[in-house]
N, C-alpha and C positions, 0 to 999 in steps of 0.2 A: 212488589207489594203482595200481601196476602190478606186473607179474611181474618179479622180479629173477633174473638168471642165477645158476645154481649149478653147480659143477664139482668133481670129485674124481678121483683117479687110483688105481687098484688095481694094485699092483706085485707080481710074484712075487719080485723081489729084495728083500732086507732092507736098507733104507737106514738110515744113522745120522743122528742129529740134525744133526751137522756137515755131512754131505753134502747134506741137504735145505736147510740154511741157506745153503749155497753156491749151490744151484740157485735158491733164492728171490732171492738177490742178482742172479743172472744173468738171471732172467726179468724182474725189475724194470728192470734196465739195458737189456734188449732191447726191452721194450714200453712203457716209461715208467711212472713210479710212479702216474700217474692211472688206470691200468688195474686197480689193486688196492686193496682196503680195507686200510689199515694200522691203523685203529682201527674195528673192527666187532664189536659195537655201539660207539657213540661213548663210552659210559661205561667201556669196558674199556681196559686199557693197550694200546698198539700191539702188533700181532703181525705176523709176516712174511707175504709174499704166498703162500708155501707152508709148510705145517707138517705134521708127522707127527701122526696121530690114531688112536684105537682104534675109532672108530665115526663114521659120517657119517649124519645124519638131517635134512639141510637141503632135500632134495627134497620136493615135495608128495606127498600121499597116503600119509603114514606109511611111506615107503620107507626102508629101513635098509641101509647098506653097511658091511661089516666087511672088514678086510684078509684076504687069502688066507693059508692056513697057511704060516708061515715067511716071509711077505712083508710088505708095507707098504701103508698107506693114507695118501694125501696130500691135504689140503684145499687148495683154490685159492680165494683171497679176491678174487673178482671184484667190480668196481664196476658192471659193465654190466647193462643191462636184458636180459631174455630175448629171444631171437629164435627163432621157430619158425614152421612152416607154419600160417597162420591167425593168427599173432601176430607180424608182421614189424616189430619195434620196435627192438631193440638193434642193436649194431654187429656184424653177423655176421662180417664180414671179420676183425675182431680176435679174435672167439671161435674162428673156424676156425684162425687162425694160432697162438693160444695152445694150442689142443688138439693141433695138429701138433707144436709145439715140445715139449710135455710128453710126447707119445708117443715122440718120437725120443730125448729126453734121459733118460727114465726106463725106456723099454722096456715101460711098463705100459699098461693099458687106461684110457682117459679116458672118464668118465661125465659127462653134461651134461643139465641140465634147468632147471626153475624152482622158485621157492619157494612158489607158490600156483596156484590155478585149474586144478588137475589136470595141471600140467606135470611129469610124472614124469621121473626120470632115465633116460636111454638110453645105450647104448654108443655113444660118439661116434667111431666108427672111420672109416676112409677111405670106406667105402660110405655111411655116414650123413652124413658131411660133404659128399660129392659130391651127395647128394640135396638137401641144404639149399642148396648152391651153385647147382644148376640152378634151383631155385625162386627164389632171389635174382636170378638173371639175368633171370627172367621178371617178377618182381613188385617187386624192390627193397625199399624200406622205406616202404610206403604207409600205415603205421598211422595217422598223424595226418591223412590225407586221407580217412578214412572219413566218410561222410555224417553219421553220428551225432555227429561232433565239430563240424559246421558249423551254428552257430546263425543265421548270416546268410550272404549270398552272399560268397564269398572274393574279395579283391582280386587283381589280376594283378600279378606282379612286373614292374617296368619293365625289368629287365635280361634275364630269362629268358623273358618273355612266357608264363609258366605261372602257374596259380593258386597262391596261397600256401596253406599248411597252417595249421590251427588250432593255436595254442599256448596254449590255455586262455583265461582272462580273470578279471575281478573286478568285482563290481558290474554296471554296465551296459556295461563295456568288453569287447571281444573283441580278443585278441592274435593276430597273424599272423606267420608266418615262411616264407620261401621255402626249401625243402629244397635247392634247387640252388645258391644263392649266399649265403644268410644274410640277405637283405633282410628288414627287419622293419617292422611297422606296427601301429597300434592304431586301433580304431574304436568309436564310440558312436552310439546312435540320434540324439542331439542335435547332435553336432559332426561326424559323418561320419568319413571316413578321414583319419588323420594318419600319413604315412610317417615312419619313424624312421631309415631309412637302413641303412648297413653299418658294420662295424668295431667292434662290441661283442662281448665275450666272452659266452658263454651265460648265466653267472650273473647278469648285470645287463642282459640284452638289452632289457627293457622300460623300466627306469630311470624308473618313475613316469610314463611317457608322454613323456619327453624324447627328443629326437633324439640320434643318435650324436654329432653335432657339438657339441651343447649339453653333453653329459656329458664329452666330451673337453676342452672349454674349462673346465669346472668343475674337472676334475682338474689342469689346468695352473695355474689360479688357486690351488688349494689347495697345490700344490708350491711356488709362488712365495712364499706366505705362510710356509711352513716354512723356506725358505732365507734 
């Protein structure tokens, strides 16, 4: 389990449901629908990227947000992992851009944090975003390069000449991915390293240990049978 990003907007202006519905469409069109949960949790009916609420309690440490008097409180349905100093995991550039977009479009205060592990919500204003940006320029996203994730010596990416990062594993298998180009590999103590190559979307990138070329050929064969 990891820390998921959480965000809301405190607005002194009183927004209507129709106005927020329009903003929700605009932010989805601007950043792509993959940036937002439209079914969260999965058992609930879909809900928009932005919605008006009376109370926000999704930050860790029992933190509670309520709309200012005469104003509005907007929930933001993020799909992204939390990115913070000491937990550099999510897509900070996207989080920064979404926060700036919301700040400009609503005139409100954007609050950002995580859903667990003490990641309390903080005012994500220009000063706070700049602090995170400067740290990102220095550190990037090194989360999966931590030594605690490395059960064996990581392989070197043949394209970037940089060590791959751990992407988990299963049984006696270790999964590897290059953060720079997406090259993937799997290794086991008995068979050693098997490069999987490039060209697979993240959701199937291990593919049971098959190479990218093998999976692509299987998909072509399946389409041929259907036609």
